[in-house]
VEXRO-202548 format. One record per residue (C-alpha): residue in three letters; z, x, y. Coordinates in steps of 0.05 Angstrom, whole numbers. Layout:
// VEXRO-202548
<rec Ala,<Z,X,Y>>;
...
//
This chain:
// VEXRO-202548
<rec Met,<-432,-196,111>>;
<rec Gly,<-367,-201,165>>;
<rec Ile,<-334,-248,201>>;
<rec Arg,<-368,-234,271>>;
<rec Ser,<-429,-262,221>>;
<rec Leu,<-398,-317,193>>;
<rec Val,<-373,-342,258>>;
<rec Leu,<-299,-353,222>>;
<rec Phe,<-268,-400,275>>;
<rec Ala,<-291,-470,262>>;
<rec Gly,<-359,-449,230>>;
<rec Thr,<-359,-463,163>>;
<rec Ile,<-382,-431,99>>;
<rec Ala,<-407,-480,48>>;
<rec Ala,<-362,-494,-9>>;
<rec Ala,<-392,-487,-74>>;
<rec Gly,<-366,-519,-147>>;
<rec Leu,<-350,-469,-207>>;
<rec Leu,<-426,-480,-224>>;
<rec Gly,<-442,-452,-279>>;
<rec Gln,<-387,-426,-320>>;
<rec Ala,<-364,-456,-381>>;
<rec Gln,<-310,-499,-400>>;
<rec Pro,<-261,-476,-447>>;
<rec Ala,<-258,-517,-513>>;
<rec Ser,<-195,-555,-526>>;
<rec Ala,<-162,-543,-605>>;
<rec Ser,<-209,-590,-620>>;
<rec Gly,<-272,-566,-602>>;
<rec Thr,<-280,-609,-553>>;
<rec Pro,<-293,-576,-479>>;
<rec Gln,<-238,-604,-427>>;
<rec Gln,<-250,-628,-365>>;
<rec Gln,<-232,-567,-310>>;
<rec Pro,<-196,-591,-241>>;
<rec Ser,<-250,-595,-179>>;
<rec Thr,<-243,-544,-131>>;
<rec Gln,<-217,-598,-85>>;
<rec Asp,<-156,-606,-127>>;
<rec Val,<-139,-534,-136>>;
<rec Ser,<-98,-498,-87>>;
<rec Pro,<-136,-437,-50>>;
<rec Ala,<-115,-367,-75>>;
<rec Phe,<-130,-296,-93>>;
<rec Glu,<-128,-297,-168>>;
<rec Val,<-123,-218,-158>>;
<rec Ala,<-124,-185,-95>>;
<rec Thr,<-126,-105,-83>>;
<rec Ile,<-99,-77,-19>>;
<rec Arg,<-105,-1,7>>;
<rec Pro,<-103,28,70>>;
<rec Ser,<-177,32,97>>;
<rec Asp,<-204,106,107>>;
<rec Pro,<-182,138,178>>;
<rec Asn,<-256,165,189>>;
<rec Ala,<-285,90,171>>;
<rec Thr,<-325,63,232>>;
<rec Gly,<-365,6,253>>;
<rec Gly,<-310,-34,262>>;
<rec Trp,<-269,-86,217>>;
<rec Ser,<-311,-136,170>>;
<rec Phe,<-293,-196,125>>;
<rec Pro,<-338,-205,62>>;
<rec Glu,<-354,-256,28>>;
<rec Asn,<-398,-264,-36>>;
<rec Gly,<-382,-322,-83>>;
<rec Arg,<-314,-317,-114>>;
<rec His,<-305,-244,-79>>;
<rec Val,<-271,-248,-22>>;
<rec Gly,<-233,-185,22>>;
<rec Cys,<-239,-153,88>>;
<rec Ala,<-252,-82,107>>;
<rec Asn,<-219,-42,158>>;
<rec Ala,<-175,-91,189>>;
<rec Ser,<-109,-94,215>>;
<rec Val,<-50,-146,189>>;
<rec Ala,<-57,-168,273>>;
<rec Thr,<-128,-178,259>>;
<rec Ile,<-122,-212,187>>;
<rec Leu,<-70,-250,213>>;
<rec Ser,<-115,-284,278>>;
<rec Val,<-169,-307,218>>;
<rec Ala,<-118,-333,172>>;
<rec Tyr,<-92,-376,228>>;
<rec Gly,<-158,-388,274>>;
<rec Ile,<-123,-352,336>>;
<rec His,<-141,-296,380>>;
<rec Asp,<-106,-237,370>>;
<rec Lys,<-62,-229,433>>;
<rec Gln,<-35,-295,404>>;
<rec Val,<-1,-253,351>>;
<rec Val,<62,-217,384>>;
<rec Asp,<123,-180,367>>;
<rec Gly,<133,-148,300>>;
<rec Pro,<117,-66,284>>;
<rec Glu,<69,-25,318>>;
<rec Trp,<35,-19,250>>;
<rec Ile,<6,-87,254>>;
<rec Arg,<-46,-69,293>>;
<rec Thr,<-55,7,278>>;
<rec Asp,<-49,10,206>>;
<rec His,<-115,-12,177>>;
<rec Tyr,<-131,-42,99>>;
<rec Asp,<-177,-60,51>>;
<rec Ile,<-179,-119,13>>;
<rec Ser,<-215,-135,-44>>;
<rec Gly,<-198,-198,-84>>;
<rec Val,<-221,-263,-137>>;
<rec Ser,<-211,-330,-112>>;
<rec Asn,<-192,-387,-158>>;
<rec Val,<-239,-432,-127>>;
<rec Gly,<-316,-422,-136>>;
<rec Asp,<-347,-403,-66>>;
<rec Pro,<-291,-406,-23>>;
<rec Ser,<-304,-457,45>>;
<rec Leu,<-276,-427,108>>;
<rec Pro,<-210,-477,106>>;
<rec Gln,<-205,-445,37>>;
<rec Met,<-212,-372,52>>;
<rec Gln,<-159,-383,105>>;
<rec Glu,<-108,-410,60>>;
<rec Met,<-120,-354,14>>;
<rec Tyr,<-100,-305,63>>;
<rec Arg,<-42,-342,89>>;
<rec Lys,<-16,-334,22>>;
<rec Leu,<-30,-267,11>>;
<rec Leu,<-2,-242,77>>;
<rec Ala,<61,-286,57>>;
<rec Gly,<62,-258,-14>>;
<rec Arg,<51,-182,-3>>;
<rec Phe,<61,-170,62>>;
<rec His,<125,-213,64>>;
<rec Leu,<106,-241,131>>;
<rec Val,<157,-290,166>>;
<rec Phe,<135,-321,233>>;
<rec His,<151,-369,278>>;
<rec Arg,<104,-415,330>>;
<rec Glu,<121,-411,400>>;
<rec Thr,<78,-447,465>>;
<rec Arg,<79,-395,525>>;
<rec Glu,<35,-389,584>>;
<rec Leu,<-13,-337,578>>;
<rec Pro,<-78,-312,614>>;
<rec Ile,<-137,-360,583>>;
<rec Tyr,<-201,-379,588>>;
<rec Ala,<-205,-452,599>>;
<rec Val,<-270,-487,578>>;
<rec Arg,<-291,-537,632>>;
<rec Val,<-343,-576,656>>;
<rec Ala,<-400,-551,697>>;
<rec Asn,<-421,-578,767>>;
<rec Gly,<-478,-633,746>>;
<rec Gly,<-446,-646,676>>;
<rec Pro,<-449,-626,599>>;
<rec Lys,<-521,-608,572>>;
<rec Ile,<-504,-618,500>>;
<rec Val,<-532,-669,456>>;
<rec Ala,<-488,-710,411>>;
<rec Ala,<-493,-696,335>>;
<rec Arg,<-527,-739,294>>;
<rec Pro,<-494,-786,244>>;
<rec Gly,<-484,-750,175>>;
<rec Glu,<-491,-679,200>>;
<rec His,<-442,-622,178>>;
<rec Leu,<-404,-579,213>>;
<rec Asn,<-435,-516,214>>;
<rec Thr,<-450,-452,262>>;
<rec Gly,<-513,-406,260>>;
<rec Asn,<-502,-327,279>>;
<rec Arg,<-560,-282,289>>;
<rec Gly,<-568,-231,340>>;
<rec Gly,<-608,-160,358>>;
<rec Gly,<-628,-132,414>>;
<rec Gly,<-566,-129,455>>;
<rec Gln,<-572,-210,440>>;
<rec Arg,<-534,-264,402>>;
<rec Thr,<-547,-327,389>>;
<rec Leu,<-496,-391,361>>;
<rec Lys,<-531,-449,337>>;
<rec Phe,<-484,-509,332>>;
<rec Thr,<-484,-570,295>>;
<rec Asn,<-435,-627,290>>;
<rec Met,<-377,-584,329>>;
<rec Pro,<-329,-611,367>>;
<rec Met,<-305,-579,437>>;
<rec Ser,<-239,-546,407>>;
<rec Gly,<-276,-514,344>>;
<rec Phe,<-333,-482,401>>;
<rec Ala,<-270,-460,444>>;
<rec Leu,<-235,-422,377>>;
<rec Asn,<-310,-395,361>>;
<rec Met,<-305,-367,429>>;
<rec Asn,<-246,-329,413>>;
<rec Leu,<-285,-284,371>>;
<rec Tyr,<-324,-255,438>>;
<rec Leu,<-274,-265,492>>;
<rec Asp,<-220,-220,513>>;
<rec Arg,<-161,-275,515>>;
<rec Pro,<-154,-344,485>>;
<rec Val,<-202,-397,500>>;
<rec Val,<-182,-472,503>>;
<rec Asp,<-208,-536,509>>;
<rec Gln,<-201,-565,580>>;
<rec Thr,<-272,-607,577>>;
<rec Gly,<-244,-672,557>>;
<rec Leu,<-305,-688,515>>;
<rec Lys,<-294,-729,445>>;
<rec Gly,<-341,-730,399>>;
<rec Ala,<-385,-670,366>>;
<rec Tyr,<-439,-646,388>>;
<rec Asp,<-503,-598,370>>;
<rec Phe,<-529,-536,425>>;
<rec Thr,<-551,-464,425>>;
<rec Leu,<-524,-414,458>>;
<rec Thr,<-561,-350,465>>;
<rec Trp,<-526,-303,516>>;
<rec Thr,<-541,-220,524>>;
<rec Tyr,<-482,-175,499>>;
<rec Asp,<-502,-107,513>>;
<rec Asp,<-511,-79,591>>;
<rec Ala,<-563,-35,569>>;
<rec His,<-610,-90,567>>;
<rec Val,<-586,-138,620>>;
<rec Ser,<-635,-107,665>>;
<rec Asp,<-691,-131,621>>;
<rec Ala,<-739,-184,646>>;
<rec Asn,<-736,-238,582>>;
<rec Ala,<-667,-221,561>>;
<rec Ala,<-611,-270,563>>;
<rec Pro,<-570,-282,616>>;
<rec Ser,<-493,-260,607>>;
<rec Leu,<-447,-312,567>>;
<rec Phe,<-413,-337,621>>;
<rec Thr,<-481,-350,658>>;
<rec Ala,<-511,-371,586>>;
<rec Val,<-452,-427,578>>;
<rec Lys,<-461,-452,649>>;
<rec Glu,<-540,-455,644>>;
<rec Gln,<-544,-473,577>>;
<rec Leu,<-485,-519,560>>;
<rec Gly,<-469,-544,628>>;
<rec Leu,<-397,-518,613>>;
<rec Arg,<-366,-460,643>>;
<rec Phe,<-299,-411,630>>;
<rec Asp,<-248,-411,678>>;
<rec Ala,<-197,-361,677>>;
<rec Val,<-122,-389,698>>;
<rec Lys,<-57,-382,665>>;
<rec Gly,<-36,-441,614>>;
<rec Pro,<0,-462,554>>;
<rec Ala,<-25,-429,488>>;
<rec Glu,<10,-433,416>>;
<rec Ile,<43,-353,408>>;
<rec Phe,<53,-330,333>>;
<rec Val,<120,-289,332>>;
<rec Val,<129,-242,270>>;
<rec Asp,<195,-244,253>>;
<rec His,<185,-204,194>>;
<rec Ile,<130,-168,156>>;
<rec Glu,<131,-112,108>>;
<rec Arg,<69,-52,89>>;
<rec Pro,<43,-72,19>>;
<rec Ser,<55,-22,-33>>;
<rec Glu,<-12,1,-56>>;
<rec Asn,<-46,-24,-121>>;
//
């Protein structure tokens, strides 16, 4: 399952403890209490990094299955974008190969079933340790999409107390449906980075978290279908009472100061 199906930004992958794993015994034979995964700093216990097959098709993906975490056919710029929850156009400078070279990573997490923030921390450490990434942050004026409230007001519903942050994603027939639960507008903006060609910034002024569903048609071949959902821009306005405005505005930039190709292993 790829990152696009996980809806990486601000969505969550349910975190699980080290369930079903035997506890090691002490010298006296008494099982030792293991630290909670919440107390463990997430990292790859082991990770293999290899160049991707140059003939690979289907784009990049970030499959995750329990403790097994990795990516396929992903550039370093894409991995950095995933690790820090930013649009890839917010990654600047650095050698050209961070966008043209693609890698397959296969690793095992030191936490049971890593949550989204834990997965991101794992990739951040991997970039620093294996690619020797050094960067700094700046704020620059960039072409962005500002998420704002459309005329008529928002059509989203305030989340119910006790709900967990979550994003459901399904697609087919040229359409995509995202179901958001307990989602703040900043999280919605970050999710939209996956589907738009420039960084998305929340300027709605809406506080709190919301439940809402968004369905749109992404395949032009289905636009003429009478039963097809509208385009993303139209769907956001009609279904959510929001809009995307193409403007220039301040956005955080990740400036790559140093990076090295990893050695094969």
